[in-house]
C-alpha positions as CSV (number, residue, x, y, z in Angstrom):
1,M,-5.3,-14.7,12.0
2,K,-1.8,-15.2,11.3
3,V,-0.7,-11.4,9.8
4,S,2.5,-11.9,8.0
5,L,4.4,-8.8,7.4
6,I,7.4,-8.8,3.9
7,D,11.2,-8.4,5.4
8,Y,12.8,-7.2,1.8
9,G,15.4,-5.4,3.8
10,A,14.5,-1.7,3.3
11,G,10.8,-1.7,5.2
12,N,9.1,0.5,7.4
13,L,9.1,-2.8,9.6
14,R,8.5,-1.4,12.9
15,S,6.4,1.2,12.3
16,V,3.7,-1.4,10.6
17,A,4.5,-4.0,13.4
18,N,4.0,-1.8,16.2
19,A,0.5,-0.3,14.1
20,L,-0.6,-3.7,14.1
21,A,0.2,-4.7,17.7
22,A,-1.7,-1.9,18.9
23,L,-4.7,-3.8,17.6
24,G,-3.8,-7.0,19.3
25,V,-2.4,-8.3,16.1
26,E,1.9,-9.9,16.7
27,P,2.7,-10.0,13.1
28,H,4.7,-12.9,11.9
29,I,7.8,-11.2,9.7
30,V,8.3,-13.1,6.6
31,G,11.8,-12.7,4.6
32,A,11.1,-16.2,2.0
33,G,8.3,-17.1,-0.3
34,A,8.3,-20.1,1.5
35,E,7.4,-18.9,4.8
36,L,3.6,-17.6,3.4
37,S,2.2,-20.7,3.4
38,D,0.5,-21.2,6.7
39,S,-0.4,-16.7,6.9
40,T,-4.2,-15.4,6.2
41,H,-3.1,-12.0,5.4
42,L,-0.4,-10.4,3.8
43,V,1.4,-7.3,4.4
44,L,4.3,-5.4,2.3
45,P,5.2,-1.9,3.5
46,G,7.8,0.0,1.4
47,V,10.3,2.9,1.6
48,G,13.2,2.9,-0.9
49,S,13.4,3.1,-4.6
50,F,10.8,1.2,-7.3
51,G,13.6,-0.9,-8.7
52,D,15.5,-1.7,-5.5
53,C,12.3,-3.6,-4.3
54,M,11.4,-5.3,-6.9
55,G,15.8,-6.5,-6.8
56,Q,15.5,-7.4,-3.2
57,L,11.7,-9.2,-3.4
58,A,13.6,-11.6,-6.1
59,S,17.0,-11.8,-4.3
60,R,14.8,-13.4,-1.4
61,D,12.5,-15.4,-3.8
62,L,9.1,-13.2,-3.1
63,V,8.3,-12.4,-6.2
64,E,6.3,-15.2,-7.5
65,P,4.7,-15.9,-3.9
66,I,4.1,-12.4,-3.1
67,R,1.9,-12.9,-7.4
68,R,0.1,-16.2,-6.3
69,W,-0.7,-14.7,-2.9
70,V,-2.6,-11.9,-4.6
71,Q,-3.7,-14.1,-8.1
72,A,-5.3,-16.3,-5.6
73,G,-7.2,-13.6,-4.1
74,K,-6.1,-14.0,-0.5
75,P,-5.6,-10.9,1.6
76,Y,-3.1,-8.2,0.7
77,L,-2.3,-4.8,2.2
78,G,0.3,-2.4,0.0
79,I,1.4,0.6,1.6
80,C,3.3,3.0,-0.5
81,L,6.1,0.9,-2.5
82,G,3.9,-2.5,-1.8
83,Y,1.2,-0.6,-3.7
84,Q,3.6,0.5,-6.5
85,I,5.3,-2.3,-7.6
86,L,1.6,-4.3,-8.2
87,L,1.9,-2.0,-11.2
88,D,3.7,-3.2,-14.4
89,A,6.6,-0.4,-14.4
90,S,7.4,3.1,-12.9
91,E,8.9,6.4,-14.0
92,E,12.1,5.5,-10.9
93,S,13.2,3.1,-12.6
94,P,12.8,2.5,-16.3
95,G,13.0,-1.5,-17.2
96,V,12.6,-2.7,-14.5
97,A,9.4,-4.3,-14.3
98,G,6.8,-4.7,-11.5
99,L,4.5,-7.8,-10.2
100,G,1.9,-6.9,-13.5
101,L,-1.0,-7.7,-11.1
102,V,-2.8,-4.2,-11.5
103,A,-2.2,-3.1,-15.4
104,G,-0.6,0.7,-15.0
105,T,2.2,2.5,-14.8
106,V,3.8,4.5,-11.7
107,R,4.2,8.2,-12.7
108,R,5.9,11.5,-11.0
109,F,4.3,14.7,-9.8
110,K,5.0,17.2,-12.4
111,E,7.8,20.3,-11.8
112,L,5.4,23.4,-10.8
113,P,6.5,26.7,-9.2
114,G,6.6,26.6,-5.6
115,L,5.6,22.8,-5.5
116,K,7.7,20.7,-3.2
117,I,8.6,17.3,-4.1
118,P,8.3,14.6,-2.8
119,H,4.8,15.0,-1.4
120,I,5.3,15.0,2.5
121,G,2.5,15.1,4.7
122,W,-0.9,15.4,5.7
123,N,-3.2,15.4,3.5
124,S,-7.0,15.1,2.3
125,T,-8.4,11.8,0.7
126,T,-11.6,11.4,-1.1
127,P,-13.1,7.9,-0.5
128,R,-15.5,6.8,-3.8
129,R,-17.1,4.3,-1.0
130,A,-17.0,6.3,2.0
131,D,-18.0,5.0,5.1
132,T,-18.6,1.0,3.3
133,G,-16.1,-1.5,3.5
134,N,-12.4,-0.9,4.2
135,W,-13.7,2.9,4.6
136,Q,-15.9,1.8,7.7
137,G,-16.2,4.6,10.0
138,L,-13.4,6.6,8.5
139,G,-16.2,9.3,7.0
140,T,-16.0,11.6,3.4
141,D,-12.4,13.6,3.8
142,P,-10.2,11.2,5.9
143,Y,-6.6,12.4,6.0
144,F,-3.4,10.7,5.8
145,Y,0.6,10.5,5.9
146,F,2.3,10.7,2.7
147,V,5.9,10.7,1.4
148,H,6.5,10.2,-1.8
149,S,7.9,11.4,-5.0
150,Y,5.9,8.7,-7.3
151,F,2.0,7.9,-8.0
152,P,0.2,4.8,-9.6
153,V,-2.0,5.0,-12.6
154,P,-3.9,2.3,-12.7
155,D,-5.6,1.7,-16.2
156,D,-8.9,0.0,-14.4
157,A,-10.0,3.7,-13.0
158,S,-13.1,1.5,-11.3
159,I,-10.5,-0.1,-8.6
160,I,-9.4,3.3,-7.3
161,A,-11.0,3.2,-3.5
162,A,-10.0,6.6,-2.7
163,Q,-8.2,10.4,-4.8
164,T,-5.7,12.7,-3.3
165,T,-4.8,15.8,-5.1
166,Y,-1.3,17.2,-4.7
167,G,-0.3,20.0,-7.1
168,E,-1.9,19.7,-10.8
169,D,-2.4,15.7,-10.4
170,V,-5.3,14.2,-8.7
171,F,-3.5,10.6,-8.4
172,A,-5.3,7.1,-7.1
173,A,-4.2,7.1,-3.1
174,A,-5.6,4.0,-2.2
175,I,-7.1,0.9,-4.8
176,E,-9.2,-2.0,-4.4
177,L,-10.1,-5.0,-5.3
178,P,-12.4,-8.0,-3.9
179,N,-9.6,-9.3,-1.3
180,L,-6.9,-5.9,-1.6
181,L,-6.4,-3.0,-0.3
182,A,-3.4,-1.0,-1.3
183,S,-2.4,2.9,-0.7
184,Q,-0.3,5.4,-1.2
185,F,-0.1,7.0,2.3
186,H,1.2,5.7,5.4
187,P,-1.9,4.3,7.5
188,E,0.8,3.4,9.8
189,K,1.6,6.9,10.1
190,S,-1.7,8.5,10.4
191,Q,-2.8,8.1,13.7
192,Q,-6.6,7.3,13.8
193,A,-7.5,7.2,10.2
194,G,-4.7,4.9,9.8
195,Q,-5.3,2.5,12.8
196,R,-9.0,2.4,11.4
197,L,-8.6,1.2,8.0
198,I,-6.0,-1.7,8.6
199,R,-8.4,-2.6,11.2
200,N,-11.6,-2.2,8.5
201,F,-9.0,-4.8,6.2
202,L,-8.2,-7.6,9.2
203,G,-11.9,-7.4,9.8
204,L,-11.2,-6.6,13.5
205,A,-14.6,-5.0,15.2
206,A,-14.4,-1.4,15.7
207,T,-13.7,-0.2,19.5
208,E,-16.2,2.6,19.6
C-alpha cells in the first residue's frame, strides 16, 4: 500500500499524516501530478477556500491527474475541501469550476438568528448504511468534527452516505462511490470514530 497525501500548499497535512501514521501507514506527500503514478490510495485534505484550492491544484498540474484517478475508480478519500471540489461549483467562489466529478453545487448555510456560521465542533451523523463498508463499527449515530460554512449538495441523492443537520439544513456529510469516500467533517480530528473511518477506507483490519 502506498497512500499519497496531496500537498497543494494550504491543506492540514500534518494532522492527516499523523492520523495515517497512527494506523501504521506512512503517507507519501505529493506536490505534483506526476508523483501519483505508483500510488494505491489518494487522500486530499482541505483547508481554505474553494477557489484558492482549485487555483493551487492547477498551479501544481494536479487537476487532471486527480480527475483521471477518480474516473479510473482508484481509491480516493476527500476531506472537507477535498470533498467540495469534486462538485461542479461553489457559492463561495462564483465562476470557479470544480473538478466536475460529482454533479452538484456547494451551498452556504442559511442565515438564522442565533446560528453560528461557520459550523464548528462535534455533530452527529446518520449513515445511510450504518455498520457496513466504510461505516463498519461506527454504529447508527457517530459523532465527527466539523469546521465549515459551505456544504456540498450533490444532484444524485443516491451517493449520499451520511447526513448531518445544522440549523435548518440537512446536508450530505459524506458521499460514496465504488472506490471513493468524501466527507465534509474531519476524520483526522474526530478521534476514535475518525480513525475507524480511515481504517475502513484503507481496508485495514480492525484492532478490536
